[in-house]
Backbone as CSV, one residue per row, in Angstrom:
resi,resn,N_x,N_y,N_z,CA_x,CA_y,CA_z,C_x,C_y,C_z
1,MET,-37.284,78.065,3.157,-36.537,77.197,2.286,-36.414,75.800,2.891
2,TYR,-37.537,75.298,3.347,-37.605,73.982,3.956,-37.124,72.889,3.003
3,TRP,-37.465,73.022,1.726,-37.099,71.980,0.761,-35.593,71.868,0.604
4,ILE,-34.863,72.953,0.776,-33.403,72.887,0.673,-32.841,72.037,1.801
5,GLN,-33.408,72.142,2.982,-32.961,71.308,4.098,-33.202,69.841,3.799
6,LYS,-34.286,69.540,3.114,-34.637,68.151,2.847,-33.829,67.540,1.709
7,ILE,-33.489,68.327,0.684,-32.762,67.763,-0.450,-31.402,68.410,-0.665
8,GLY,-30.997,69.265,0.232,-29.740,70.003,0.065,-28.520,69.129,-0.104
9,HIS,-28.518,67.943,0.463,-27.367,67.058,0.333,-27.380,66.310,-0.999
10,CYS,-28.465,66.420,-1.773,-28.587,65.732,-3.064,-28.377,66.664,-4.249
11,VAL,-28.351,67.949,-4.000,-28.240,68.914,-5.101,-27.126,69.921,-4.821
12,LYS,-26.650,70.514,-5.893,-25.704,71.615,-5.751,-25.937,72.594,-6.894
13,PHE,-25.575,73.837,-6.652,-25.703,74.879,-7.646,-24.342,75.146,-8.253
14,GLU,-24.316,75.329,-9.568,-23.091,75.691,-10.264,-23.365,76.963,-11.059
15,ALA,-22.434,77.881,-11.015,-22.583,79.130,-11.750,-21.386,79.300,-12.686
16,ALA,-21.694,79.586,-13.964,-20.644,79.815,-14.944,-21.243,80.556,-16.129
17,ALA,-20.524,81.529,-16.611,-20.907,82.263,-17.826,-22.371,82.698,-17.813
18,ARG,-22.765,83.374,-16.745,-24.113,83.925,-16.611,-25.205,82.868,-16.586
19,GLU,-24.866,81.670,-16.208,-25.840,80.602,-16.058,-25.737,80.026,-14.649
20,ILE,-26.864,79.655,-14.118,-26.892,78.948,-12.845,-27.541,77.599,-13.103
21,LYS,-26.837,76.544,-12.750,-27.347,75.194,-12.965,-27.620,74.525,-11.621
22,LEU,-28.681,73.784,-11.582,-29.001,72.948,-10.428,-28.636,71.526,-10.828
23,VAL,-27.659,70.959,-10.142,-27.175,69.625,-10.466,-27.637,68.658,-9.375
24,VAL,-28.318,67.598,-9.790,-28.855,66.615,-8.856,-27.971,65.372,-8.867
25,ASP,-27.546,64.952,-7.679,-26.829,63.687,-7.540,-27.901,62.602,-7.520
26,ARG,-28.132,62.001,-8.652,-29.249,61.072,-8.832,-29.164,59.875,-7.893
27,ASP,-27.962,59.364,-7.638,-27.817,58.213,-6.740,-28.273,58.555,-5.324
28,LYS,-27.834,59.716,-4.813,-28.249,60.136,-3.469,-29.745,60.407,-3.423
29,PHE,-30.242,61.053,-4.471,-31.667,61.385,-4.525,-32.512,60.111,-4.539
30,ASP,-32.129,59.138,-5.345,-32.872,57.878,-5.425,-32.843,57.134,-4.090
31,GLU,-31.701,57.193,-3.402,-31.583,56.541,-2.096,-32.529,57.197,-1.080
32,GLU,-32.578,58.530,-1.083,-33.486,59.262,-0.191,-34.944,58.974,-0.528
33,GLU,-35.226,58.830,-1.801,-36.600,58.605,-2.253,-37.166,57.296,-1.687
34,LYS,-36.320,56.337,-1.413,-36.760,55.068,-0.834,-37.413,55.269,0.531
35,LEU,-37.069,56.366,1.207,-37.603,56.636,2.545,-38.855,57.513,2.526
36,ASP,-39.317,57.898,1.339,-40.533,58.719,1.252,-41.678,58.015,1.962
37,GLY,-42.366,58.729,2.818,-43.497,58.176,3.549,-43.116,57.504,4.854
38,CYS,-41.835,57.380,5.128,-41.378,56.777,6.381,-41.206,57.855,7.445
39,TYR,-41.279,57.453,8.677,-41.072,58.397,9.767,-40.444,57.671,10.953
40,VAL,-39.934,58.450,11.884,-39.297,57.904,13.079,-39.979,58.507,14.298
41,LEU,-40.319,57.653,15.250,-40.848,58.116,16.531,-39.765,57.907,17.569
42,LYS,-39.451,58.961,18.288,-38.414,58.897,19.300,-39.039,59.082,20.673
43,THR,-38.648,58.257,21.611,-39.179,58.372,22.954,-38.105,57.983,23.960
44,GLU,-38.287,58.427,25.174,-37.362,58.060,26.245,-37.913,56.909,27.089
45,LEU,-39.093,56.424,26.729,-39.690,55.319,27.470,-38.902,54.033,27.259
46,ALA,-38.793,53.257,28.313,-38.155,51.937,28.200,-39.096,51.000,27.454
47,LYS,-38.538,50.060,26.711,-39.365,49.108,25.966,-40.304,48.328,26.876
48,GLU,-39.883,48.123,28.121,-40.720,47.379,29.062,-41.984,48.149,29.435
49,LEU,-41.949,49.469,29.334,-43.093,50.292,29.728,-44.119,50.483,28.616
50,ALA,-43.672,50.443,27.371,-44.594,50.674,26.265,-44.075,50.005,25.003
51,SER,-44.955,49.280,24.346,-44.570,48.620,23.090,-44.570,49.640,21.949
52,ASN,-44.012,49.242,20.824,-44.016,50.113,19.641,-45.431,50.490,19.231
53,GLU,-46.351,49.535,19.331,-47.734,49.779,18.934,-48.386,50.840,19.814
54,ILE,-48.149,50.773,21.113,-48.729,51.749,22.042,-48.171,53.140,21.746
55,ILE,-46.885,53.221,21.538,-46.258,54.516,21.251,-46.813,55.089,19.952
56,GLU,-46.957,54.251,18.944,-47.462,54.722,17.649,-48.902,55.209,17.740
57,GLN,-49.706,54.579,18.615,-51.105,54.981,18.767,-51.242,56.349,19.420
58,ARG,-50.282,56.729,20.219,-50.379,58.013,20.911,-49.997,59.077,19.972
């Protein structure tokens, strides 16, 4: 259920009268969508030892 981890904060399930609804918080979802295709590289290297470009190439 990897997708729930990714969008779980944007959706919620509601159950009533034998129905289950998936409700999407459109504002949160649209905000998250702006980051589609973006990524973060984390390193412990000091900036003096390696530039962003060098880190990205590795």
